[in-house]
N, CA, C, O and the ligand as a Tripos MOL2 file, in Angstrom:
@<TRIPOS>MOLECULE
protein
  253   251    64     0     0
PROTEIN
NO_CHARGES

@<TRIPOS>ATOM
      1 N          33.3780   32.4140    6.3700 N.3       1 MET1
      2 CA         33.9730   31.4210    5.5340 C.3       1 MET1
      3 C          34.0980   30.0580    6.3730 C.2       1 MET1
      4 O          34.8320   29.9920    7.3580 O.2       1 MET1
      5 N          33.4110   29.0840    5.9640 N.am      2 LEU2
      6 CA         33.4350   27.7770    6.6960 C.3       2 LEU2
      7 C          34.3820   26.7020    5.9990 C.2       2 LEU2
      8 O          34.4360   26.6070    4.7730 O.2       2 LEU2
      9 N          35.0540   25.9780    6.7750 N.am      3 TYR3
     10 CA         35.9680   24.9890    6.1440 C.3       3 TYR3
     11 C          35.5890   23.7260    6.8520 C.2       3 TYR3
     12 O          35.2610   23.6720    8.0380 O.2       3 TYR3
     13 N          35.6600   22.7470    6.0490 N.am      4 GLN4
     14 CA         35.3200   21.3710    6.4140 C.3       4 GLN4
     15 C          36.5590   20.7530    7.0900 C.2       4 GLN4
     16 O          36.4570   19.6930    7.7080 O.2       4 GLN4
     17 N          37.7080   21.3980    6.9770 N.am      5 GLY5
     18 CA         39.0110   20.7150    7.2410 C.3       5 GLY5
     19 C          39.8750   20.6350    6.2690 C.2       5 GLY5
     20 O          39.7250   21.3050    5.2470 O.2       5 GLY5
     21 N          40.9460   19.7730    6.4510 N.am      6 TYR6
     22 CA         41.8990   19.8090    5.4850 C.3       6 TYR6
     23 C          41.9080   18.6100    4.7450 C.2       6 TYR6
     24 O          41.7650   17.5110    5.2810 O.2       6 TYR6
     25 N          42.1170   18.8220    3.1780 N.am      7 CYS7
     26 CA         41.9990   17.6250    2.2200 C.3       7 CYS7
     27 C          43.2180   16.6400    2.7990 C.2       7 CYS7
     28 O          44.3390   16.9880    3.1690 O.2       7 CYS7
     29 N          42.6530   15.3270    2.7600 N.am      8 ALA8
     30 CA         43.6200   14.3250    3.1620 C.3       8 ALA8
     31 C          44.6170   13.9750    1.9880 C.2       8 ALA8
     32 O          45.5700   13.2090    2.1250 O.2       8 ALA8
     33 N          44.3090   14.5780    0.9050 N.am      9 ARG9
     34 CA         45.3480   14.1250   -0.2840 C.3       9 ARG9
     35 C          46.2380   15.3620   -0.4700 C.2       9 ARG9
     36 O          47.4610   15.2300   -0.4240 O.2       9 ARG9
     37 N          45.6600   16.5770   -0.6820 N.am     10 CYS10
     38 CA         46.6980   17.6000   -0.9870 C.3      10 CYS10
     39 C          46.8320   18.6230    0.1860 C.2      10 CYS10
     40 O          47.5700   19.5830   -0.0330 O.2      10 CYS10
     41 N          46.2100   18.5420    1.4140 N.am     11 GLY11
     42 CA         46.5020   19.2390    2.5360 C.3      11 GLY11
     43 C          46.0250   20.6050    2.5040 C.2      11 GLY11
     44 O          46.3600   21.3780    3.4020 O.2      11 GLY11
     45 N          45.2230   21.0000    1.4900 N.am     12 ARG12
     46 CA         44.6570   22.4080    1.4040 C.3      12 ARG12
     47 C          43.2870   22.2810    2.3240 C.2      12 ARG12
     48 O          42.6920   21.2430    2.6120 O.2      12 ARG12
     49 N          42.9990   23.4720    2.6550 N.am     13 ARG13
     50 CA         41.5410   23.4760    3.2800 C.3      13 ARG13
     51 C          40.6000   23.3100    2.4510 C.2      13 ARG13
     52 O          40.7450   23.6460    1.2750 O.2      13 ARG13
     53 N          39.6110   22.8320    2.8520 N.am     14 VAL14
     54 CA         38.4220   22.3510    1.9110 C.3      14 VAL14
     55 C          37.2100   23.2260    2.4340 C.2      14 VAL14
     56 O          36.6710   23.0700    3.5300 O.2      14 VAL14
     57 N          36.8180   24.2990    1.3530 N.am     15 ARG15
     58 CA         35.7340   25.1760    1.7530 C.3      15 ARG15
     59 C          34.3650   24.4930    1.6190 C.2      15 ARG15
     60 O          34.1710   23.6370    0.7570 O.2      15 ARG15
     61 N          33.4540   24.8710    2.4550 N.am     16 THR16
     62 CA         32.0370   24.2730    2.4010 C.3      16 THR16
     63 C          31.5590   24.5980    0.8870 C.2      16 THR16
     64 O          31.0680   23.7010    0.2000 O.2      16 THR16
     65 N          31.6890   25.6580    0.4920 N.am     17 GLU17
     66 CA         30.9540   25.8760   -1.0250 C.3      17 GLU17
     67 C          31.7790   25.0950   -2.0710 C.2      17 GLU17
     68 O          31.2210   25.0060   -3.1650 O.2      17 GLU17
     69 N          32.7710   24.6160   -1.9840 N.am     18 GLU18
     70 CA         33.5380   23.6840   -2.8930 C.3      18 GLU18
     71 C          32.8700   22.3660   -2.9780 C.2      18 GLU18
     72 O          32.1140   22.0170   -2.0710 O.2      18 GLU18
     73 N          33.1080   21.5630   -4.0680 N.am     19 ASN19
     74 CA         32.5860   20.1980   -4.0780 C.3      19 ASN19
     75 C          33.6920   19.4550   -3.3080 C.2      19 ASN19
     76 O          34.8870   19.5130   -3.5980 O.2      19 ASN19
     77 N          33.1440   18.7340   -2.2690 N.am     20 TRP20
     78 CA         34.0330   17.8660   -1.4980 C.3      20 TRP20
     79 C          33.4530   16.7740   -0.8260 C.2      20 TRP20
     80 O          32.2280   16.7410   -0.7050 O.2      20 TRP20
     81 N          34.0980   15.9550   -0.4130 N.am     21 PHE21
     82 CA         33.7000   14.4700   -0.0230 C.3      21 PHE21
     83 C          34.3710   14.2510    1.3500 C.2      21 PHE21
     84 O          35.5550   14.4680    1.6080 O.2      21 PHE21
     85 N          33.3580   13.7540    2.2470 N.am     22 LYS22
     86 CA         33.7900   13.4850    3.7080 C.3      22 LYS22
     87 C          33.2840   12.0160    3.8670 C.2      22 LYS22
     88 O          32.1010   11.7300    3.6850 O.2      22 LYS22
     89 N          34.1970   11.1320    4.2010 N.am     23 GLY23
     90 CA         33.8810    9.7000    4.5840 C.3      23 GLY23
     91 C          34.7150    9.0460    5.5340 C.2      23 GLY23
     92 O          35.6700    9.5950    6.0830 O.2      23 GLY23
     93 N          34.4040    8.0470    5.6980 N.am     24 LYS24
     94 CA         35.3630    7.0010    6.5800 C.3      24 LYS24
     95 C          36.2740    6.1850    5.6890 C.2      24 LYS24
     96 O          35.8800    5.2340    5.0130 O.2      24 LYS24
     97 N          37.3840    6.5780    5.7300 N.am     25 ILE25
     98 CA         38.4160    5.7890    4.8780 C.3      25 ILE25
     99 C          39.6940    5.5420    5.7160 C.2      25 ILE25
    100 O          40.2180    6.4520    6.3570 O.2      25 ILE25
    101 N          40.1510    4.3480    5.6900 N.am     26 TRP26
    102 CA         41.2290    4.0580    6.4480 C.3      26 TRP26
    103 C          41.0600    4.2810    7.8520 C.2      26 TRP26
    104 O          41.9190    4.8200    8.5510 O.2      26 TRP26
    105 N          39.8640    3.8350    8.2980 N.am     27 ALA27
    106 CA         39.5230    3.7810    9.7830 C.3      27 ALA27
    107 C          39.3870    5.0470   10.2710 C.2      27 ALA27
    108 O          39.2040    5.1050   11.4870 O.2      27 ALA27
    109 N          39.4310    6.2280    9.5860 N.am     28 SER28
    110 CA         39.3910    7.6270   10.1050 C.3      28 SER28
    111 C          38.4780    8.2900    9.0940 C.2      28 SER28
    112 O          38.3630    7.8440    7.9520 O.2      28 SER28
    113 N          37.7910    9.4250    9.5530 N.am     29 THR29
    114 CA         37.1770   10.3330    8.8700 C.3      29 THR29
    115 C          38.1660   11.3470    8.0770 C.2      29 THR29
    116 O          39.0350   12.0620    8.5760 O.2      29 THR29
    117 N          37.8180   11.2250    6.7470 N.am     30 ALA30
    118 CA         38.8420   12.0940    5.7800 C.3      30 ALA30
    119 C          37.9590   12.8320    4.9240 C.2      30 ALA30
    120 O          36.9230   12.3820    4.4350 O.2      30 ALA30
    121 N          38.4250   14.0020    4.7630 N.am     31 VAL31
    122 CA         37.7040   15.0260    3.7900 C.3      31 VAL31
    123 C          38.8070   15.3270    2.6340 C.2      31 VAL31
    124 O          40.0060   15.5620    2.7810 O.2      31 VAL31
    125 N          38.0470   15.2500    1.4530 N.am     32 PHE32
    126 CA         38.7520   15.3480    0.1530 C.3      32 PHE32
    127 C          38.1050   16.5450   -0.7000 C.2      32 PHE32
    128 O          36.9340   16.8670   -0.4990 O.2      32 PHE32
    129 N          38.9360   17.2270   -1.7050 N.am     33 HIS33
    130 CA         38.2040   17.9580   -2.5140 C.3      33 HIS33
    131 C          37.8020   16.7270   -3.5760 C.2      33 HIS33
    132 O          38.4520   15.6830   -3.6080 O.2      33 HIS33
    133 N          36.7170   16.9660   -4.3900 N.am     34 TRP34
    134 CA         36.4490   16.0820   -5.3020 C.3      34 TRP34
    135 C          37.3130   15.6910   -6.2700 C.2      34 TRP34
    136 O          37.4130   14.5120   -6.6100 O.2      34 TRP34
    137 N          38.0330   16.6930   -6.8080 N.am     35 ALA35
    138 CA         39.1990   16.4180   -7.6660 C.3      35 ALA35
    139 C          40.2700   15.6470   -7.1440 C.2      35 ALA35
    140 O          41.0170   15.0100   -7.8870 O.2      35 ALA35
    141 N          40.4000   15.6700   -5.7690 N.am     36 CYS36
    142 CA         41.4740   14.8830   -5.1840 C.3      36 CYS36
    143 C          41.1300   13.5170   -4.9280 C.2      36 CYS36
    144 O          41.8930   12.5510   -4.9410 O.2      36 CYS36
    145 N          39.8560   13.5380   -4.6860 N.am     37 LEU37
    146 CA         39.2640   12.0420   -4.3530 C.3      37 LEU37
    147 C          39.2270   11.2890   -5.8800 C.2      37 LEU37
    148 O          39.5190   10.0950   -5.9490 O.2      37 LEU37
    149 N          38.9170   11.9220   -6.8900 N.am     38 ILE38
    150 CA         39.0540   11.2310   -8.2200 C.3      38 ILE38
    151 C          40.4590   10.7760   -8.4510 C.2      38 ILE38
    152 O          40.7360    9.6370   -8.8260 O.2      38 ILE38
    153 N          41.3420   11.7240   -8.2090 N.am     39 ALA39
    154 CA         42.7100   11.4770   -8.4240 C.3      39 ALA39
    155 C          43.3010   10.2230   -7.7260 C.2      39 ALA39
    156 O          44.0830    9.3860   -8.1770 O.2      39 ALA39
    157 N          42.6590   10.3260   -6.3800 N.am     40 LEU40
    158 CA         43.1880    9.3430   -5.4580 C.3      40 LEU40
    159 C          42.4990    7.7880   -5.9220 C.2      40 LEU40
    160 O          43.1110    6.7760   -5.5810 O.2      40 LEU40
    161 N          41.4730    7.6870   -6.5480 N.am     41 MET41
    162 CA         40.7370    6.7630   -6.8730 C.3      41 MET41
    163 C          41.4700    6.0860   -8.0220 C.2      41 MET41
    164 O          41.7090    4.8790   -8.0160 O.2      41 MET41
    165 N          41.8200    6.9110   -9.0130 N.am     42 LYS42
    166 CA         42.6630    6.7190  -10.2230 C.3      42 LYS42
    167 C          44.1430    6.0730   -9.6600 C.2      42 LYS42
    168 O          44.6680    5.2210  -10.3760 O.2      42 LYS42
    169 N          44.6620    6.3700   -8.6910 N.am     43 GLU43
    170 CA         45.8370    5.8990   -8.1140 C.3      43 GLU43
    171 C          45.7280    4.5870   -7.4460 C.2      43 GLU43
    172 O          46.6150    3.7340   -7.4170 O.2      43 GLU43
    173 N          44.6090    4.5080   -6.9360 N.am     44 HIS44
    174 CA         44.3440    3.1980   -6.0870 C.3      44 HIS44
    175 C          43.5570    2.1710   -6.7310 C.2      44 HIS44
    176 O          43.3120    1.0950   -6.1860 O.2      44 HIS44
    177 N          43.1410    2.5070   -7.9370 N.am     45 GLY45
    178 CA         42.6250    1.5050   -8.7680 C.3      45 GLY45
    179 C          40.9350    1.4340   -8.5550 C.2      45 GLY45
    180 O          40.2940    2.0490   -7.7030 O.2      45 GLY45
    181 N          40.4350    0.5430   -9.5350 N.am     46 GLU46
    182 CA         39.1100    0.4050   -9.4630 C.3      46 GLU46
    183 C          38.3750    0.0090   -8.3200 C.2      46 GLU46
    184 O          37.3290    0.5830   -8.0200 O.2      46 GLU46
    185 N          38.8430   -0.9340   -7.6550 N.am     47 ALA47
    186 CA         38.1070   -1.3430   -6.4950 C.3      47 ALA47
    187 C          37.9540   -0.1510   -5.4360 C.2      47 ALA47
    188 O          36.9050    0.1100   -4.8470 O.2      47 ALA47
    189 N          39.0380    0.4570   -5.3050 N.am     48 ALA48
    190 CA         38.9880    1.8180   -4.3580 C.3      48 ALA48
    191 C          38.0010    2.6300   -4.7530 C.2      48 ALA48
    192 O          37.1850    3.0650   -3.9400 O.2      48 ALA48
    193 N          37.9560    2.9550   -6.1540 N.am     49 ALA49
    194 CA         36.8170    3.8950   -6.7800 C.3      49 ALA49
    195 C          35.6430    3.3310   -6.5140 C.2      49 ALA49
    196 O          34.7940    4.0880   -6.0440 O.2      49 ALA49
    197 N          35.3460    2.1950   -6.6830 N.am     50 GLU50
    198 CA         33.8960    1.7050   -6.4530 C.3      50 GLU50
    199 C          33.6190    1.8600   -4.9340 C.2      50 GLU50
    200 O          32.5060    2.2410   -4.5710 O.2      50 GLU50
    201 N          34.5590    1.5880   -4.0670 N.am     51 ASP51
    202 CA         34.2470    1.5900   -2.6450 C.3      51 ASP51
    203 C          33.9170    3.1300   -2.2760 C.2      51 ASP51
    204 O          32.9330    3.4920   -1.6310 O.2      51 ASP51
    205 N          34.8300    3.8900   -2.7580 N.am     52 ALA52
    206 CA         34.5560    5.3190   -2.3370 C.3      52 ALA52
    207 C          33.4640    5.8510   -2.9950 C.2      52 ALA52
    208 O          32.8110    6.6810   -2.3620 O.2      52 ALA52
    209 N          33.0900    5.5550   -4.1820 N.am     53 ALA53
    210 CA         31.8650    5.8940   -4.8610 C.3      53 ALA53
    211 C          30.5790    5.5070   -4.2080 C.2      53 ALA53
    212 O          29.5350    6.1540   -4.2880 O.2      53 ALA53
    213 N          30.7580    4.3490   -3.5310 N.am     54 TRP54
    214 CA         29.5100    3.8290   -2.8060 C.3      54 TRP54
    215 C          29.2920    4.5220   -1.4930 C.2      54 TRP54
    216 O          28.1640    4.7240   -1.0430 O.2      54 TRP54
    217 N          30.5320    4.9240   -0.8210 N.am     55 LYS55
    218 CA         30.3730    5.7220    0.4110 C.3      55 LYS55
    219 C          29.8640    7.1040   -0.0040 C.2      55 LYS55
    220 O          28.9860    7.6590    0.6560 O.2      55 LYS55
    221 N          30.4450    7.7060   -1.1700 N.am     56 ALA56
    222 CA         30.1260    9.0700   -1.5230 C.3      56 ALA56
    223 C          28.4270    9.0670   -1.5800 C.2      56 ALA56
    224 O          27.7880    9.8940   -0.9310 O.2      56 ALA56
    225 N          27.8810    8.2140   -2.2890 N.am     57 SER57
    226 CA         26.3750    8.1290   -2.6200 C.3      57 SER57
    227 C          25.7650    8.1940   -1.4820 C.2      57 SER57
    228 O          24.5750    8.5040   -1.5170 O.2      57 SER57
    229 N          26.3660    7.9370   -0.2450 N.am     58 ARG58
    230 CA         25.5200    7.8350    1.0830 C.3      58 ARG58
    231 C          25.7750    9.1450    1.9780 C.2      58 ARG58
    232 O          25.1490    9.4600    2.9900 O.2      58 ARG58
    233 N          26.8590    9.8490    1.3600 N.am     59 VAL59
    234 CA         27.2810   11.1910    2.0900 C.3      59 VAL59
    235 C          26.4740   12.3640    1.3420 C.2      59 VAL59
    236 O          26.3700   12.5300    0.1270 O.2      59 VAL59
    237 N          25.9600   13.0940    2.3290 N.am     60 THR60
    238 CA         25.1640   14.3700    1.5300 C.3      60 THR60
    239 C          25.9370   15.4850    2.2520 C.2      60 THR60
    240 O          26.7250   15.3560    3.1880 O.2      60 THR60
    241 N          25.5530   16.5970    1.6280 N.am     61 ARG61
    242 CA         26.3800   17.8780    2.3990 C.3      61 ARG61
    243 C          25.5870   18.1840    3.6220 C.2      61 ARG61
    244 O          24.3610   18.1790    3.7320 O.2      61 ARG61
    245 N          26.6210   18.4920    4.6560 N.am     62 GLU62
    246 CA         26.2270   18.8790    5.9370 C.3      62 GLU62
    247 C          26.2610   20.5570    5.8500 C.2      62 GLU62
    248 O          27.2050   21.3100    5.6140 O.2      62 GLU62
    249 N          24.8710   20.8300    6.1320 N.am     63 GLN63
    250 CA         24.8120   22.4720    6.1160 C.3      63 GLN63
    251 C          24.9290   22.9970    7.5350 C.2      63 GLN63
    252 O          24.9070   24.2090    7.7490 O.2      63 GLN63
    253 ZN         42.6620   18.3580   -2.2150 Zn       64 ZN64
@<TRIPOS>BOND
     1     1     2 1
     2     2     3 1
     3     3     4 2
     4     3     5 am
     5     5     6 1
     6     6     7 1
     7     7     8 2
     8     7     9 am
     9     9    10 1
    10    10    11 1
    11    11    12 2
    12    11    13 am
    13    13    14 1
    14    14    15 1
    15    15    16 2
    16    15    17 am
    17    17    18 1
    18    18    19 1
    19    19    20 2
    20    19    21 am
    21    21    22 1
    22    22    23 1
    23    23    24 2
    24    23    25 am
    25    25    26 1
    26    26    27 1
    27    27    28 2
    28    27    29 am
    29    29    30 1
    30    30    31 1
    31    31    32 2
    32    31    33 am
    33    33    34 1
    34    34    35 1
    35    35    36 2
    36    35    37 am
    37    37    38 1
    38    38    39 1
    39    39    40 2
    40    39    41 am
    41    41    42 1
    42    42    43 1
    43    43    44 2
    44    43    45 am
    45    45    46 1
    46    46    47 1
    47    47    48 2
    48    47    49 am
    49    49    50 1
    50    50    51 1
    51    51    52 2
    52    51    53 am
    53    53    54 1
    54    54    55 1
    55    55    56 2
    56    55    57 am
    57    57    58 1
    58    58    59 1
    59    59    60 2
    60    59    61 am
    61    61    62 1
    62    62    63 1
    63    63    64 2
    64    63    65 am
    65    65    66 1
    66    66    67 1
    67    67    68 2
    68    67    69 am
    69    69    70 1
    70    70    71 1
    71    71    72 2
    72    71    73 am
    73    73    74 1
    74    74    75 1
    75    75    76 2
    76    75    77 am
    77    77    78 1
    78    78    79 1
    79    79    80 2
    80    79    81 am
    81    81    82 1
    82    82    83 1
    83    83    84 2
    84    83    85 am
    85    85    86 1
    86    86    87 1
    87    87    88 2
    88    87    89 am
    89    89    90 1
    90    90    91 1
    91    91    92 2
    92    91    93 am
    93    93    94 1
    94    94    95 1
    95    95    96 2
    96    95    97 am
    97    97    98 1
    98    98    99 1
    99    99   100 2
   100    99   101 am
   101   101   102 1
   102   102   103 1
   103   103   104 2
   104   103   105 am
   105   105   106 1
   106   106   107 1
   107   107   108 2
   108   107   109 am
   109   109   110 1
   110   110   111 1
   111   111   112 2
   112   111   113 am
   113   113   114 1
   114   114   115 1
   115   115   116 2
   116   115   117 am
   117   117   118 1
   118   118   119 1
   119   119   120 2
   120   119   121 am
   121   121   122 1
   122   122   123 1
   123   123   124 2
   124   123   125 am
   125   125   126 1
   126   126   127 1
   127   127   128 2
   128   127   129 am
   129   129   130 1
   130   130   131 1
   131   131   132 2
   132   131   133 am
   133   133   134 1
   134   134   135 1
   135   135   136 2
   136   135   137 am
   137   137   138 1
   138   138   139 1
   139   139   140 2
   140   139   141 am
   141   141   142 1
   142   142   143 1
   143   143   144 2
   144   143   145 am
   145   145   146 1
   146   146   147 1
   147   147   148 2
   148   147   149 am
   149   149   150 1
   150   150   151 1
   151   151   152 2
   152   151   153 am
   153   153   154 1
   154   154   155 1
   155   155   156 2
   156   155   157 am
   157   157   158 1
   158   158   159 1
   159   159   160 2
   160   159   161 am
   161   161   162 1
   162   162   163 1
   163   163   164 2
   164   163   165 am
   165   165   166 1
   166   166   167 1
   167   167   168 2
   168   167   169 am
   169   169   170 1
   170   170   171 1
   171   171   172 2
   172   171   173 am
   173   173   174 1
   174   174   175 1
   175   175   176 2
   176   175   177 am
   177   177   178 1
   178   178   179 1
   179   179   180 2
   180   179   181 am
   181   181   182 1
   182   182   183 1
   183   183   184 2
   184   183   185 am
   185   185   186 1
   186   186   187 1
   187   187   188 2
   188   187   189 am
   189   189   190 1
   190   190   191 1
   191   191   192 2
   192   191   193 am
   193   193   194 1
   194   194   195 1
   195   195   196 2
   196   195   197 am
   197   197   198 1
   198   198   199 1
   199   199   200 2
   200   199   201 am
   201   201   202 1
   202   202   203 1
   203   203   204 2
   204   203   205 am
   205   205   206 1
   206   206   207 1
   207   207   208 2
   208   207   209 am
   209   209   210 1
   210   210   211 1
   211   211   212 2
   212   211   213 am
   213   213   214 1
   214   214   215 1
   215   215   216 2
   216   215   217 am
   217   217   218 1
   218   218   219 1
   219   219   220 2
   220   219   221 am
   221   221   222 1
   222   222   223 1
   223   223   224 2
   224   223   225 am
   225   225   226 1
   226   226   227 1
   227   227   228 2
   228   227   229 am
   229   229   230 1
   230   230   231 1
   231   231   232 2
   232   231   233 am
   233   233   234 1
   234   234   235 1
   235   235   236 2
   236   235   237 am
   237   237   238 1
   238   238   239 1
   239   239   240 2
   240   239   241 am
   241   241   242 1
   242   242   243 1
   243   243   244 2
   244   243   245 am
   245   245   246 1
   246   246   247 1
   247   247   248 2
   248   247   249 am
   249   249   250 1
   250   250   251 1
   251   251   252 2
@<TRIPOS>SUBSTRUCTURE
     1 MET1         2 RESIDUE 1 A MET
     2 LEU2         6 RESIDUE 1 A LEU
     3 TYR3        10 RESIDUE 1 A TYR
     4 GLN4        14 RESIDUE 1 A GLN
     5 GLY5        18 RESIDUE 1 A GLY
     6 TYR6        22 RESIDUE 1 A TYR
     7 CYS7        26 RESIDUE 1 A CYS
     8 ALA8        30 RESIDUE 1 A ALA
     9 ARG9        34 RESIDUE 1 A ARG
    10 CYS10       38 RESIDUE 1 A CYS
    11 GLY11       42 RESIDUE 1 A GLY
    12 ARG12       46 RESIDUE 1 A ARG
    13 ARG13       50 RESIDUE 1 A ARG
    14 VAL14       54 RESIDUE 1 A VAL
    15 ARG15       58 RESIDUE 1 A ARG
    16 THR16       62 RESIDUE 1 A THR
    17 GLU17       66 RESIDUE 1 A GLU
    18 GLU18       70 RESIDUE 1 A GLU
    19 ASN19       74 RESIDUE 1 A ASN
    20 TRP20       78 RESIDUE 1 A TRP
    21 PHE21       82 RESIDUE 1 A PHE
    22 LYS22       86 RESIDUE 1 A LYS
    23 GLY23       90 RESIDUE 1 A GLY
    24 LYS24       94 RESIDUE 1 A LYS
    25 ILE25       98 RESIDUE 1 A ILE
    26 TRP26      102 RESIDUE 1 A TRP
    27 ALA27      106 RESIDUE 1 A ALA
    28 SER28      110 RESIDUE 1 A SER
    29 THR29      114 RESIDUE 1 A THR
    30 ALA30      118 RESIDUE 1 A ALA
    31 VAL31      122 RESIDUE 1 A VAL
    32 PHE32      126 RESIDUE 1 A PHE
    33 HIS33      130 RESIDUE 1 A HIS
    34 TRP34      134 RESIDUE 1 A TRP
    35 ALA35      138 RESIDUE 1 A ALA
    36 CYS36      142 RESIDUE 1 A CYS
    37 LEU37      146 RESIDUE 1 A LEU
    38 ILE38      150 RESIDUE 1 A ILE
    39 ALA39      154 RESIDUE 1 A ALA
    40 LEU40      158 RESIDUE 1 A LEU
    41 MET41      162 RESIDUE 1 A MET
    42 LYS42      166 RESIDUE 1 A LYS
    43 GLU43      170 RESIDUE 1 A GLU
    44 HIS44      174 RESIDUE 1 A HIS
    45 GLY45      178 RESIDUE 1 A GLY
    46 GLU46      182 RESIDUE 1 A GLU
    47 ALA47      186 RESIDUE 1 A ALA
    48 ALA48      190 RESIDUE 1 A ALA
    49 ALA49      194 RESIDUE 1 A ALA
    50 GLU50      198 RESIDUE 1 A GLU
    51 ASP51      202 RESIDUE 1 A ASP
    52 ALA52      206 RESIDUE 1 A ALA
    53 ALA53      210 RESIDUE 1 A ALA
    54 TRP54      214 RESIDUE 1 A TRP
    55 LYS55      218 RESIDUE 1 A LYS
    56 ALA56      222 RESIDUE 1 A ALA
    57 SER57      226 RESIDUE 1 A SER
    58 ARG58      230 RESIDUE 1 A ARG
    59 VAL59      234 RESIDUE 1 A VAL
    60 THR60      238 RESIDUE 1 A THR
    61 ARG61      242 RESIDUE 1 A ARG
    62 GLU62      246 RESIDUE 1 A GLU
    63 GLN63      250 RESIDUE 1 A GLN
    64 ZN64       253 GROUP 0 **** ****
């Protein structure tokens, strides 16, 4: 079982086979479950959502 690290929002481990997101946020590399990322975007508003979506579009799964 491979883990990408701990979700920056909920703190649970993110498994490789789950949908997840890894990107540079807040000047550090963060890993999120997709569900957590979406929730985070809703909490932080549209501008944050657009920024994260743009970053997500550039991140592909690392196998
Ligand atoms: Zn999470």
